[in-house]
C-alpha positions, 0 to 999 in steps of 0.5 A: 262112538257115535256110531253105536249110540246110533244103532242103540238108539234105532234099535231100542230108543227108549233103552236109550233114553233111561240109559241117557238118564242113568248116566246123567246128572241133569235136573229135571228141567234139564233133562228134556233138553240133554234128550233133544239135544244127544238125539240130534247130535247122534242123527245131525249127519243127513245119513244117519237121520235117513236111517229114522224110519219114516212114519206117513202114507206108505209106512202108516202106524201100524207098520211099526213095532211099540215104541219104535223110533221114527220120524213124521214130518207134519203139519200142527193142526191143534195147539188147543188141547191141554198141558200133561202131568208125567213122572219125571222120576218114579220113586225106584229112581227111573224115568219116566215121561216119553210114555215110560210111566203112562199113569200117576197113581198115589195109591200105587206110588205111596211113596210119591214125590210131587216135585218130580210131576212135570208137564208135557205139551199136547199137539195134534200133527197130520200128513202136510197138505197139499204136498206134491210127491216129487216134493216130498221124496226131495226132502224125505227120499222115496219109500217103500210102502208097507203092506199096512199101507193101504189097511190104514184108517185116520183116527181122526179124520176131521182134523183133515183140511179134506177128510176124506183123503188119505193120510195120517194123525197122530198126537204129538206129545212135547217134553220141555221147551223142545216144539213148543214154540210152533204154531197152527199150520207150521210145519216140523219133523217130529223125531220121537218114540211111536205107541197107541195112547189114550187120545189127551180129552177130557171124556171118561173112556178117550180112544187110543191114538196114534202117539209120538212122545218127542226126542227133539224137534227139525224145524220146516226149512225150505231146502237151500236149492231145489235144483242140483247146482253146485254150492254157490253156482250162479246162473247167468242173466241168458240162463235165467232169461231162457229158463223163464221163456221155458216155463212160460212157454210149457205153462202156456202151451200145455195149460193155458191154449198158448196165451202166454200172457196169462201163463205169466200173470200164473207165475206171478201169482204162484212166487208172492208172499207175503213181504209186510203185514203193516202197512200190507204188502200181500199177495196178489189176487187174480182171477183168469177170466173167460176161462171155459168150462170143461166139455164134460160134467164128469165129478172130479175133472180139474183144469191142466192147470192144476197137473202143471202146477202140481209138477212146479210148485212144493205145495198145491190145493185145487177148490172146485166150487161146485154147489155138492162141494161148497155145501158139504165142506168148511173151509175154516176151522171150527172148534167142537166139543173142544175139538178143533175142527180143519178147514179146508183153508188150514194151509201152511203157509207158502201154499198155493190154492188153483180155485175153479168157479161153479158154485155157490154158498155164502159162508165159505165164500166169504171165508176165501175172500177174507184170505184174498184181501187180509191173507187172515184165515179165521178160527171159529169157537164156541164162545169166540173168533180169532183170527189168525195169519196166513201167506197162501198163493191164490190164482182163481178160473172164472167162466166170466168176464171176471168172477163172479163171486170174488173181489181179486187184484187184477183180472187177466182174459184168457185168449187162447191161440188154438181156439175155443179148445176147451179138452186141452185146458181140462186133460188128464195128468198122464196126457201132459208134455212133461219136460225131462228130470233136470228142465223140471229141478231148474223150474223148481229152483228157480220158482223157489228162488223167486218165492224166497228172494227180496227186492230193496227199492232204493232212494232214487228208485223211490223217489222216481217211483212216488213222482212217477205215481203222483203224475198218474194220479193227474191223469187218472182221478181214480187212481189211489195208494192200493193200486200203487201198492198192487203195482209195488207188488207185481213190478217186486216179483218181476224182478224176482223173476229176472233175479231168482238168486234168492237174498235181497237186491236193489 
């Protein structure tokens, strides 16, 4: 029976929606939840879910016929558009909403019952910024590129963190309470009916944009494992130690001139996360200093470390702080004419930032320093400024003995073992020696597990830490409680690498 529903929903979701309305006895308030329950049940298995065509850069909106059923995994960029009214039930007794009843015209419907008017929530969502191709394939499966992929032009490019990059942006309409809890930078998969509708904006002639009328929402959840181990399988301490050693060896050899200490600090940086806001237990900000500039002055050159990290991290953004990049980019989101323009740092939780220094623009540098110091990002509106919490990892590569522009918790000088070989530090991704797929999967699993792991300090250890801190302050009067917080943060991350199985550990 479910298989018949699945075929019908894939073939014509609008008819399936209308049939559901005809057979239901739900009220206007209850029907959107009934829709969400029905379609999520039809596609509850992973096999059934993967049959829903994906909306992405390989298969953009133009690749689909009007009112096709699609799934779009994206980041919520803007939650500020006003709600819209729709007619839940038309005068002839048919279902409205989900793009079926597009306009409410009292002249065309003299018997219009205003009690059947309901509100839909409107969002704007984009492709997930900085997402690695291997991670996207892991979640969504590999995609076959459609002929229209190369011709896709985003309808609202200013709503993506980097307007110059190709991406997909869609207007999302939510019905009932389904998905209304989502906030800016949250990631979710929206399953719904694709159409081209007017942009929800107070304008005499609003443009037509890709619009997804959502049937149900799948919230973003990290996969239980990024490594093909059987469920419940635990690695031995020897296996954990060996994996960690191999990962550090690869990082140092391929990207950091053989410097294993710098590789260890880089690894600690990328597995950190916000542990608490009050008191603040934030990811440590780390500078790898004395990192030479590339010998070539070609624009767009990226450090080798960027290519390495993209192979093992789900999301990575590299920020080259060149003068041109800083002066022509905006790091913080800003509302212009009641339209929220994205900023370079409007990114999902868990995104890693790799920053290279060689430029200056005060406003953008202040925004990035705010991320480093407090894990918050200010959104600028015409008459107000609001700060929203972030959870980003940031690793800075600086040419000097310390960062010229940022205050970071730790400064680690790079000490290459093969001399000042700049070329090895600034290579293309194609020249990197990559481990096999099985080893890469093991590295990814370790990083994911270490980031999600929780370390709880028992009473005996807590007492020892306090006594040790008192002794250290007696020896060095410059030591403060902020130092203790930084030490504890690093110690917990090191412990998570020793026990990278997730969950809590004493």
